[in-house]
N, C-alpha and C positions, 0 to 999 in steps of 0.2 A: 504532575497531573496525569491521569490515565487518559490517553487519546480517545478512548471509547466513551468517556464520560458524557459528551453531548448526545451521543446516540442512546445510551442506556437511560439517561435522564428523561428522554422523550419517549420512553417505552419500547425502544428497539432492543433486540438482542444483538450483541456485537462481540467479536473476538478479533484478536490481532494474530495474523499468520505471518511469520517471517519466511520469505521465499528468497533463497540465496544460492548462489553458485559455490559459496564456501563449503568446505567439508564440515561435517557435524561437530568436530572438536572445536573449530573456529567459531561456529555459530551458536554455541551454548549460551543460554541467557546469563547475563551478569546482573548484579544488583542495580535496580532502577529501570531495567528494561521490562516491557509490559507484554510481550508476545505470549500467547497461550499455546501456539503450535509452531514448530520450526520444521520447514521443509528445506533440507540442505542438499548440496551436490547437484543442483538443477542446472543443466546446460542452458546456455543463452537461448537456443532455439526452442526450449521446452517451457520457458516461463509463461508464455501466452497460453500454452496448452494446459498448464496447471491452473491458471486463472479460469479457463474454460471449464475444467473439471469441477472447480468450486461452484461455478455458475450452474452447471448441469445438476449439481446436488441441491440446488435451490437457494444458494447463497447469493446475495448482492455483494459485489466486490468493489473495493477501491484499491488501487495500486499506487505506491509511491516509489519513484525511481529517478535516477539521474544519468544513466548511461545508455549507450547504444544497445547494450544487451537487454535493457529494460523496455525499450520502445515497443516491441510487439505486445508485451503484457500491459503496458500503459494504454495502448490502443484497444485491447480486448476487454479490459476491466470496465465495469459500469461507470466508474469515475477514475480517470487517470490523473494523478497528481505528480507533476514534474517539478523537480528542484531547479530553480533559475540559475544555479551555479553549475548545472549539468551540461550535457552535450546538446547541440542544436536539435538532433533527431528526437531526443527524449522530450525536449521542450515542445517541439511540434506535435508529438504524439499525445501529450497530456491534454486533459480538458481544463485543468487548473494549473497555474504555474505559481509556485511559492518563490518570490523573487529573492528573499534573503538567504535562501539555502538552509534554513532552520525551521523544520516543521513545527516545533513547539513555540517558536517566537512569532508565528503568524497572528495577525490581528486585523480585523476582529475575528473571534472564533466563529466557526461554522455552526449554524443552527439547523436542526432537523425536526421535521414534523411528521408524526405518524399519520398515514393516510386514513380518511374516515372509514 
């Protein structure tokens, strides 16, 4: 299932951006992954800044992360989604915590409504 399906089904435009500290060669999409943009080689201190740039361009952002390096971006995003199997600081920085550590196994699915 495409993680953007709940958004696009409710009339929102959505895209997945992979924001990673890995180098480009390691971050290349593989079959079954859904990201439309990959931003690689991002230093931990810059993840929050990249989220802020996306917001400044008019995007609403959700960040999914599990590590200490993700905490600033989780706090900066419009919605921070922390994995419950991650570090305490990531969990504290998120607005939502996925307890199972598997984003696709979360239930019930989130529902989105386009504002009037």
